[in-house]
PyMOL commands that place a pseudoatom at each C-alpha (Angstrom):
pseudoatom trace, name=CA, resn=MET, resi=1, chain=A, elem=C, hetatm=0, pos=[0.000, 0.000, 0.000]
pseudoatom trace, name=CA, resn=ALA, resi=2, chain=A, elem=C, hetatm=0, pos=[1.596, 3.220, -1.149]
pseudoatom trace, name=CA, resn=LYS, resi=3, chain=A, elem=C, hetatm=0, pos=[0.484, 6.631, -0.082]
pseudoatom trace, name=CA, resn=GLU, resi=4, chain=A, elem=C, hetatm=0, pos=[0.218, 9.002, -2.997]
pseudoatom trace, name=CA, resn=ALA, resi=5, chain=A, elem=C, hetatm=0, pos=[2.464, 11.479, -1.160]
pseudoatom trace, name=CA, resn=LYS, resi=6, chain=A, elem=C, hetatm=0, pos=[5.199, 8.818, -1.098]
pseudoatom trace, name=CA, resn=VAL, resi=7, chain=A, elem=C, hetatm=0, pos=[4.854, 8.403, -4.868]
pseudoatom trace, name=CA, resn=TRP, resi=8, chain=A, elem=C, hetatm=0, pos=[5.306, 12.156, -5.344]
pseudoatom trace, name=CA, resn=GLU, resi=9, chain=A, elem=C, hetatm=0, pos=[8.334, 12.125, -3.025]
pseudoatom trace, name=CA, resn=VAL, resi=10, chain=A, elem=C, hetatm=0, pos=[10.049, 9.382, -5.061]
pseudoatom trace, name=CA, resn=ILE, resi=11, chain=A, elem=C, hetatm=0, pos=[9.340, 11.223, -8.307]
pseudoatom trace, name=CA, resn=LYS, resi=12, chain=A, elem=C, hetatm=0, pos=[10.460, 14.618, -6.996]
pseudoatom trace, name=CA, resn=ASN, resi=13, chain=A, elem=C, hetatm=0, pos=[13.674, 13.072, -5.647]
pseudoatom trace, name=CA, resn=ALA, resi=14, chain=A, elem=C, hetatm=0, pos=[14.342, 11.702, -9.145]
pseudoatom trace, name=CA, resn=GLY, resi=15, chain=A, elem=C, hetatm=0, pos=[14.134, 15.252, -10.551]
pseudoatom trace, name=CA, resn=TYR, resi=16, chain=A, elem=C, hetatm=0, pos=[10.620, 15.257, -12.029]
pseudoatom trace, name=CA, resn=GLU, resi=17, chain=A, elem=C, hetatm=0, pos=[7.654, 17.537, -11.305]
pseudoatom trace, name=CA, resn=PRO, resi=18, chain=A, elem=C, hetatm=0, pos=[4.562, 15.379, -10.644]
pseudoatom trace, name=CA, resn=ILE, resi=19, chain=A, elem=C, hetatm=0, pos=[1.099, 16.816, -11.172]
pseudoatom trace, name=CA, resn=GLU, resi=20, chain=A, elem=C, hetatm=0, pos=[-0.999, 16.100, -8.093]
pseudoatom trace, name=CA, resn=ASN, resi=21, chain=A, elem=C, hetatm=0, pos=[-3.841, 13.590, -8.396]
pseudoatom trace, name=CA, resn=LYS, resi=22, chain=A, elem=C, hetatm=0, pos=[-2.659, 12.484, -11.840]
pseudoatom trace, name=CA, resn=SER, resi=23, chain=A, elem=C, hetatm=0, pos=[-1.317, 9.041, -10.933]
pseudoatom trace, name=CA, resn=ILE, resi=24, chain=A, elem=C, hetatm=0, pos=[-2.806, 5.574, -11.409]
pseudoatom trace, name=CA, resn=ILE, resi=25, chain=A, elem=C, hetatm=0, pos=[-1.608, 2.000, -11.032]
pseudoatom trace, name=CA, resn=VAL, resi=26, chain=A, elem=C, hetatm=0, pos=[-0.739, 0.117, -14.229]
pseudoatom trace, name=CA, resn=SER, resi=27, chain=A, elem=C, hetatm=0, pos=[0.975, -3.022, -15.474]
pseudoatom trace, name=CA, resn=TYR, resi=28, chain=A, elem=C, hetatm=0, pos=[2.244, -4.013, -18.895]
pseudoatom trace, name=CA, resn=ALA, resi=29, chain=A, elem=C, hetatm=0, pos=[-0.642, -5.371, -20.964]
pseudoatom trace, name=CA, resn=PRO, resi=30, chain=A, elem=C, hetatm=0, pos=[-0.541, -9.085, -21.807]
pseudoatom trace, name=CA, resn=GLU, resi=31, chain=A, elem=C, hetatm=0, pos=[0.772, -9.944, -25.252]
pseudoatom trace, name=CA, resn=ASN, resi=32, chain=A, elem=C, hetatm=0, pos=[-1.616, -12.851, -25.857]
pseudoatom trace, name=CA, resn=LEU, resi=33, chain=A, elem=C, hetatm=0, pos=[-4.170, -15.098, -24.117]
pseudoatom trace, name=CA, resn=SER, resi=34, chain=A, elem=C, hetatm=0, pos=[-1.533, -17.291, -22.444]
pseudoatom trace, name=CA, resn=ASP, resi=35, chain=A, elem=C, hetatm=0, pos=[0.215, -14.231, -21.046]
pseudoatom trace, name=CA, resn=ALA, resi=36, chain=A, elem=C, hetatm=0, pos=[-3.158, -12.892, -19.851]
pseudoatom trace, name=CA, resn=ILE, resi=37, chain=A, elem=C, hetatm=0, pos=[-3.845, -16.133, -17.947]
pseudoatom trace, name=CA, resn=VAL, resi=38, chain=A, elem=C, hetatm=0, pos=[-0.406, -16.092, -16.320]
pseudoatom trace, name=CA, resn=LYS, resi=39, chain=A, elem=C, hetatm=0, pos=[-0.867, -12.464, -15.254]
pseudoatom trace, name=CA, resn=PHE, resi=40, chain=A, elem=C, hetatm=0, pos=[-4.428, -13.103, -14.040]
pseudoatom trace, name=CA, resn=LEU, resi=41, chain=A, elem=C, hetatm=0, pos=[-3.175, -15.911, -11.811]
pseudoatom trace, name=CA, resn=GLY, resi=42, chain=A, elem=C, hetatm=0, pos=[-0.585, -13.530, -10.410]
pseudoatom trace, name=CA, resn=LEU, resi=43, chain=A, elem=C, hetatm=0, pos=[2.332, -15.658, -11.536]
pseudoatom trace, name=CA, resn=ASP, resi=44, chain=A, elem=C, hetatm=0, pos=[4.154, -12.925, -13.446]
pseudoatom trace, name=CA, resn=ASN, resi=45, chain=A, elem=C, hetatm=0, pos=[2.814, -9.429, -13.079]
pseudoatom trace, name=CA, resn=GLN, resi=46, chain=A, elem=C, hetatm=0, pos=[4.696, -6.251, -12.259]
pseudoatom trace, name=CA, resn=PHE, resi=47, chain=A, elem=C, hetatm=0, pos=[2.771, -3.176, -11.161]
pseudoatom trace, name=CA, resn=PHE, resi=48, chain=A, elem=C, hetatm=0, pos=[3.803, 0.466, -11.524]
pseudoatom trace, name=CA, resn=VAL, resi=49, chain=A, elem=C, hetatm=0, pos=[2.531, 3.907, -10.702]
pseudoatom trace, name=CA, resn=LEU, resi=50, chain=A, elem=C, hetatm=0, pos=[2.006, 5.877, -13.898]
pseudoatom trace, name=CA, resn=GLN, resi=51, chain=A, elem=C, hetatm=0, pos=[2.461, 9.530, -12.965]
pseudoatom trace, name=CA, resn=ILE, resi=52, chain=A, elem=C, hetatm=0, pos=[1.806, 12.485, -15.244]
pseudoatom trace, name=CA, resn=CYS, resi=53, chain=A, elem=C, hetatm=0, pos=[4.521, 15.068, -14.670]
pseudoatom trace, name=CA, resn=ARG, resi=54, chain=A, elem=C, hetatm=0, pos=[4.988, 18.556, -16.057]
pseudoatom trace, name=CA, resn=ASP, resi=55, chain=A, elem=C, hetatm=0, pos=[6.991, 17.406, -19.110]
pseudoatom trace, name=CA, resn=GLU, resi=56, chain=A, elem=C, hetatm=0, pos=[6.735, 13.611, -19.175]
pseudoatom trace, name=CA, resn=LEU, resi=57, chain=A, elem=C, hetatm=0, pos=[5.058, 10.396, -18.083]
pseudoatom trace, name=CA, resn=VAL, resi=58, chain=A, elem=C, hetatm=0, pos=[6.994, 8.319, -15.554]
pseudoatom trace, name=CA, resn=LEU, resi=59, chain=A, elem=C, hetatm=0, pos=[6.668, 4.787, -14.199]
pseudoatom trace, name=CA, resn=VAL, resi=60, chain=A, elem=C, hetatm=0, pos=[7.623, 3.933, -10.613]
pseudoatom trace, name=CA, resn=PRO, resi=61, chain=A, elem=C, hetatm=0, pos=[7.667, 0.176, -9.875]
pseudoatom trace, name=CA, resn=PHE, resi=62, chain=A, elem=C, hetatm=0, pos=[6.278, -1.796, -6.989]
pseudoatom trace, name=CA, resn=GLY, resi=63, chain=A, elem=C, hetatm=0, pos=[8.370, -4.749, -5.776]
pseudoatom trace, name=CA, resn=ARG, resi=64, chain=A, elem=C, hetatm=0, pos=[7.204, -8.025, -7.307]
pseudoatom trace, name=CA, resn=PHE, resi=65, chain=A, elem=C, hetatm=0, pos=[7.020, -9.856, -3.993]
pseudoatom trace, name=CA, resn=SER, resi=66, chain=A, elem=C, hetatm=0, pos=[6.997, -7.128, -1.356]
pseudoatom trace, name=CA, resn=MET, resi=67, chain=A, elem=C, hetatm=0, pos=[4.461, -4.973, -3.256]
pseudoatom trace, name=CA, resn=GLU, resi=68, chain=A, elem=C, hetatm=0, pos=[6.229, -1.970, -1.696]
pseudoatom trace, name=CA, resn=LEU, resi=69, chain=A, elem=C, hetatm=0, pos=[6.905, 1.078, -3.826]
pseudoatom trace, name=CA, resn=LYS, resi=70, chain=A, elem=C, hetatm=0, pos=[10.507, 1.135, -5.033]
pseudoatom trace, name=CA, resn=ARG, resi=71, chain=A, elem=C, hetatm=0, pos=[12.450, 4.386, -4.796]
pseudoatom trace, name=CA, resn=GLU, resi=72, chain=A, elem=C, hetatm=0, pos=[13.267, 4.648, -8.497]
pseudoatom trace, name=CA, resn=VAL, resi=73, chain=A, elem=C, hetatm=0, pos=[11.812, 5.731, -11.809]
pseudoatom trace, name=CA, resn=THR, resi=74, chain=A, elem=C, hetatm=0, pos=[12.105, 2.882, -14.315]
pseudoatom trace, name=CA, resn=LEU, resi=75, chain=A, elem=C, hetatm=0, pos=[10.765, 4.674, -17.366]
pseudoatom trace, name=CA, resn=SER, resi=76, chain=A, elem=C, hetatm=0, pos=[10.354, 8.288, -18.399]
pseudoatom trace, name=CA, resn=ILE, resi=77, chain=A, elem=C, hetatm=0, pos=[8.602, 9.251, -21.629]
pseudoatom trace, name=CA, resn=PRO, resi=78, chain=A, elem=C, hetatm=0, pos=[8.937, 12.953, -22.476]
pseudoatom trace, name=CA, resn=PHE, resi=79, chain=A, elem=C, hetatm=0, pos=[5.759, 14.403, -23.978]
pseudoatom trace, name=CA, resn=SER, resi=80, chain=A, elem=C, hetatm=0, pos=[7.825, 15.577, -26.945]
pseudoatom trace, name=CA, resn=GLU, resi=81, chain=A, elem=C, hetatm=0, pos=[8.529, 11.925, -27.873]
pseudoatom trace, name=CA, resn=ILE, resi=82, chain=A, elem=C, hetatm=0, pos=[4.876, 10.840, -27.805]
pseudoatom trace, name=CA, resn=LYS, resi=83, chain=A, elem=C, hetatm=0, pos=[3.525, 10.426, -31.341]
pseudoatom trace, name=CA, resn=GLY, resi=84, chain=A, elem=C, hetatm=0, pos=[0.171, 8.934, -30.370]
pseudoatom trace, name=CA, resn=LEU, resi=85, chain=A, elem=C, hetatm=0, pos=[-1.806, 7.833, -27.345]
pseudoatom trace, name=CA, resn=GLU, resi=86, chain=A, elem=C, hetatm=0, pos=[-4.953, 5.694, -27.288]
pseudoatom trace, name=CA, resn=ILE, resi=87, chain=A, elem=C, hetatm=0, pos=[-7.146, 4.400, -24.478]
pseudoatom trace, name=CA, resn=SER, resi=88, chain=A, elem=C, hetatm=0, pos=[-9.479, 1.473, -25.130]
pseudoatom trace, name=CA, resn=GLU, resi=89, chain=A, elem=C, hetatm=0, pos=[-11.624, -0.751, -22.948]
pseudoatom trace, name=CA, resn=LYS, resi=90, chain=A, elem=C, hetatm=0, pos=[-10.389, -4.332, -22.751]
pseudoatom trace, name=CA, resn=GLY, resi=91, chain=A, elem=C, hetatm=0, pos=[-12.453, -6.625, -20.520]
pseudoatom trace, name=CA, resn=LEU, resi=92, chain=A, elem=C, hetatm=0, pos=[-12.210, -5.382, -16.934]
pseudoatom trace, name=CA, resn=ASN, resi=93, chain=A, elem=C, hetatm=0, pos=[-9.306, -3.079, -17.806]
pseudoatom trace, name=CA, resn=TYR, resi=94, chain=A, elem=C, hetatm=0, pos=[-8.347, -0.199, -20.026]
pseudoatom trace, name=CA, resn=HIS, resi=95, chain=A, elem=C, hetatm=0, pos=[-5.424, -0.509, -22.408]
pseudoatom trace, name=CA, resn=LEU, resi=96, chain=A, elem=C, hetatm=0, pos=[-3.297, 2.592, -22.688]
pseudoatom trace, name=CA, resn=THR, resi=97, chain=A, elem=C, hetatm=0, pos=[-1.176, 2.470, -25.843]
pseudoatom trace, name=CA, resn=ILE, resi=98, chain=A, elem=C, hetatm=0, pos=[1.630, 5.006, -26.100]
pseudoatom trace, name=CA, resn=ARG, resi=99, chain=A, elem=C, hetatm=0, pos=[3.445, 5.396, -29.422]
pseudoatom trace, name=CA, resn=THR, resi=100, chain=A, elem=C, hetatm=0, pos=[6.830, 7.053, -29.548]
pseudoatom trace, name=CA, resn=LYS, resi=101, chain=A, elem=C, hetatm=0, pos=[9.106, 7.430, -32.564]
pseudoatom trace, name=CA, resn=ASP, resi=102, chain=A, elem=C, hetatm=0, pos=[10.947, 4.236, -31.555]
pseudoatom trace, name=CA, resn=ASP, resi=103, chain=A, elem=C, hetatm=0, pos=[8.467, 2.074, -29.654]
pseudoatom trace, name=CA, resn=VAL, resi=104, chain=A, elem=C, hetatm=0, pos=[4.898, 1.149, -28.780]
pseudoatom trace, name=CA, resn=ILE, resi=105, chain=A, elem=C, hetatm=0, pos=[4.105, 0.538, -25.120]
pseudoatom trace, name=CA, resn=THR, resi=106, chain=A, elem=C, hetatm=0, pos=[0.761, -0.878, -24.020]
pseudoatom trace, name=CA, resn=LEU, resi=107, chain=A, elem=C, hetatm=0, pos=[-0.170, -0.631, -20.364]
pseudoatom trace, name=CA, resn=SER, resi=108, chain=A, elem=C, hetatm=0, pos=[-3.124, -2.211, -18.612]
pseudoatom trace, name=CA, resn=VAL, resi=109, chain=A, elem=C, hetatm=0, pos=[-5.150, -0.105, -16.169]
pseudoatom trace, name=CA, resn=GLN, resi=110, chain=A, elem=C, hetatm=0, pos=[-7.615, -1.806, -13.828]
pseudoatom trace, name=CA, resn=GLN, resi=111, chain=A, elem=C, hetatm=0, pos=[-10.988, -0.044, -13.967]
pseudoatom trace, name=CA, resn=LYS, resi=112, chain=A, elem=C, hetatm=0, pos=[-11.976, 1.904, -10.873]
pseudoatom trace, name=CA, resn=GLU, resi=113, chain=A, elem=C, hetatm=0, pos=[-15.358, 0.220, -10.369]
pseudoatom trace, name=CA, resn=LEU, resi=114, chain=A, elem=C, hetatm=0, pos=[-13.780, -3.073, -9.232]
pseudoatom trace, name=CA, resn=SER, resi=115, chain=A, elem=C, hetatm=0, pos=[-10.567, -1.560, -7.939]
pseudoatom trace, name=CA, resn=ALA, resi=116, chain=A, elem=C, hetatm=0, pos=[-11.381, -2.350, -4.299]
pseudoatom trace, name=CA, resn=LEU, resi=117, chain=A, elem=C, hetatm=0, pos=[-11.363, -6.064, -5.179]
pseudoatom trace, name=CA, resn=ARG, resi=118, chain=A, elem=C, hetatm=0, pos=[-8.222, -6.017, -7.325]
pseudoatom trace, name=CA, resn=THR, resi=119, chain=A, elem=C, hetatm=0, pos=[-4.502, -5.339, -7.017]
pseudoatom trace, name=CA, resn=SER, resi=120, chain=A, elem=C, hetatm=0, pos=[-4.841, -1.652, -7.899]
pseudoatom trace, name=CA, resn=GLY, resi=121, chain=A, elem=C, hetatm=0, pos=[-7.158, -1.227, -4.923]
pseudoatom trace, name=CA, resn=PHE, resi=122, chain=A, elem=C, hetatm=0, pos=[-4.749, -2.979, -2.590]
pseudoatom trace, name=CA, resn=LEU, resi=123, chain=A, elem=C, hetatm=0, pos=[-1.753, -0.981, -3.811]
pseudoatom trace, name=CA, resn=GLY, resi=124, chain=A, elem=C, hetatm=0, pos=[-3.630, 2.321, -3.927]
pseudoatom trace, name=CA, resn=THR, resi=125, chain=A, elem=C, hetatm=0, pos=[-5.349, 2.103, -0.548]
pseudoatom trace, name=CA, resn=THR, resi=126, chain=A, elem=C, hetatm=0, pos=[-4.276, 4.523, 2.152]
pseudoatom trace, name=CA, resn=MET, resi=127, chain=A, elem=C, hetatm=0, pos=[-4.282, 3.905, 5.881]
pseudoatom trace, name=CA, resn=LEU, resi=128, chain=A, elem=C, hetatm=0, pos=[-7.631, 5.727, 6.099]
pseudoatom trace, name=CA, resn=GLY, resi=129, chain=A, elem=C, hetatm=0, pos=[-9.185, 3.391, 3.542]
pseudoatom trace, name=CA, resn=GLY, resi=130, chain=A, elem=C, hetatm=0, pos=[-9.218, 5.782, 0.587]
pseudoatom trace, name=CA, resn=ASN, resi=131, chain=A, elem=C, hetatm=0, pos=[-8.204, 4.481, -2.837]
pseudoatom trace, name=CA, resn=TRP, resi=132, chain=A, elem=C, hetatm=0, pos=[-6.204, 7.072, -4.800]
pseudoatom trace, name=CA, resn=HIS, resi=133, chain=A, elem=C, hetatm=0, pos=[-6.055, 4.860, -7.934]
pseudoatom trace, name=CA, resn=SER, resi=134, chain=A, elem=C, hetatm=0, pos=[-9.852, 4.907, -8.157]
pseudoatom trace, name=CA, resn=ARG, resi=135, chain=A, elem=C, hetatm=0, pos=[-10.133, 8.565, -7.115]
pseudoatom trace, name=CA, resn=ASN, resi=136, chain=A, elem=C, hetatm=0, pos=[-7.577, 9.696, -9.748]
pseudoatom trace, name=CA, resn=MET, resi=137, chain=A, elem=C, hetatm=0, pos=[-8.789, 7.499, -12.625]
pseudoatom trace, name=CA, resn=ASP, resi=138, chain=A, elem=C, hetatm=0, pos=[-11.162, 9.858, -14.460]
pseudoatom trace, name=CA, resn=GLY, resi=139, chain=A, elem=C, hetatm=0, pos=[-8.946, 12.945, -14.272]
pseudoatom trace, name=CA, resn=THR, resi=140, chain=A, elem=C, hetatm=0, pos=[-5.786, 11.034, -15.191]
pseudoatom trace, name=CA, resn=LEU, resi=141, chain=A, elem=C, hetatm=0, pos=[-7.351, 9.304, -18.215]
pseudoatom trace, name=CA, resn=LYS, resi=142, chain=A, elem=C, hetatm=0, pos=[-8.831, 12.636, -19.355]
pseudoatom trace, name=CA, resn=MET, resi=143, chain=A, elem=C, hetatm=0, pos=[-5.445, 14.347, -19.130]
pseudoatom trace, name=CA, resn=LEU, resi=144, chain=A, elem=C, hetatm=0, pos=[-3.730, 11.442, -20.936]
pseudoatom trace, name=CA, resn=LYS, resi=145, chain=A, elem=C, hetatm=0, pos=[-6.251, 11.685, -23.802]
pseudoatom trace, name=CA, resn=GLU, resi=146, chain=A, elem=C, hetatm=0, pos=[-5.479, 15.409, -24.150]
pseudoatom trace, name=CA, resn=ILE, resi=147, chain=A, elem=C, hetatm=0, pos=[-1.695, 14.980, -24.521]
pseudoatom trace, name=CA, resn=PRO, resi=148, chain=A, elem=C, hetatm=0, pos=[-1.617, 14.320, -28.321]
pseudoatom trace, name=CA, resn=SER, resi=149, chain=A, elem=C, hetatm=0, pos=[-3.799, 17.326, -29.189]
pseudoatom trace, name=CA, resn=LYS, resi=150, chain=A, elem=C, hetatm=0, pos=[-1.867, 19.620, -26.855]
pseudoatom trace, name=CA, resn=LEU, resi=151, chain=A, elem=C, hetatm=0, pos=[1.368, 18.467, -28.501]
pseudoatom trace, name=CA, resn=GLN, resi=152, chain=A, elem=C, hetatm=0, pos=[-0.035, 19.360, -31.930]
pseudoatom trace, name=CA, resn=GLU, resi=153, chain=A, elem=C, hetatm=0, pos=[-1.065, 22.777, -30.642]
pseudoatom trace, name=CA, resn=ASN, resi=154, chain=A, elem=C, hetatm=0, pos=[2.370, 23.219, -29.000]
pseudoatom trace, name=CA, resn=VAL, resi=155, chain=A, elem=C, hetatm=0, pos=[0.684, 23.814, -25.643]
pseudoatom trace, name=CA, resn=ILE, resi=156, chain=A, elem=C, hetatm=0, pos=[2.961, 21.306, -23.894]
for i in range(1, 156): cmd.bond("trace and resi %d" % i, "trace and resi %d" % (i + 1))
show_as sticks, trace
zoom trace
């Protein structure tokens, strides 16, 4: 269980400027049905906090076994490198596909409605019982959808 303030602390210490309440819990999307089954059974799934920062998106990992937030940023994608971004519904999750000039990254986001029963709810629950993953979902997805058009308008 990671407090959102701890997420911001890790990101600030790494030199980034997180935007408050614009973080959700994600994992890499399965590549095929077999991979989906393995991840569903919890045999091989890594979770991250996806944080929108002033100039980039960053991923902060949770430990695979401890489920504690690690004090590192494993991936940073500057907005200027994003060529496309799509969000689609996929079963009980959303798939967030980010295209850069060199790569395509697809992340899986557990929907907020069942978050309390799933890993995102466990990882995003605070000591007071609030769930920041669920609370941040709508605003974060909205801001993510706006990134490509803001890039075209040179607003970012």
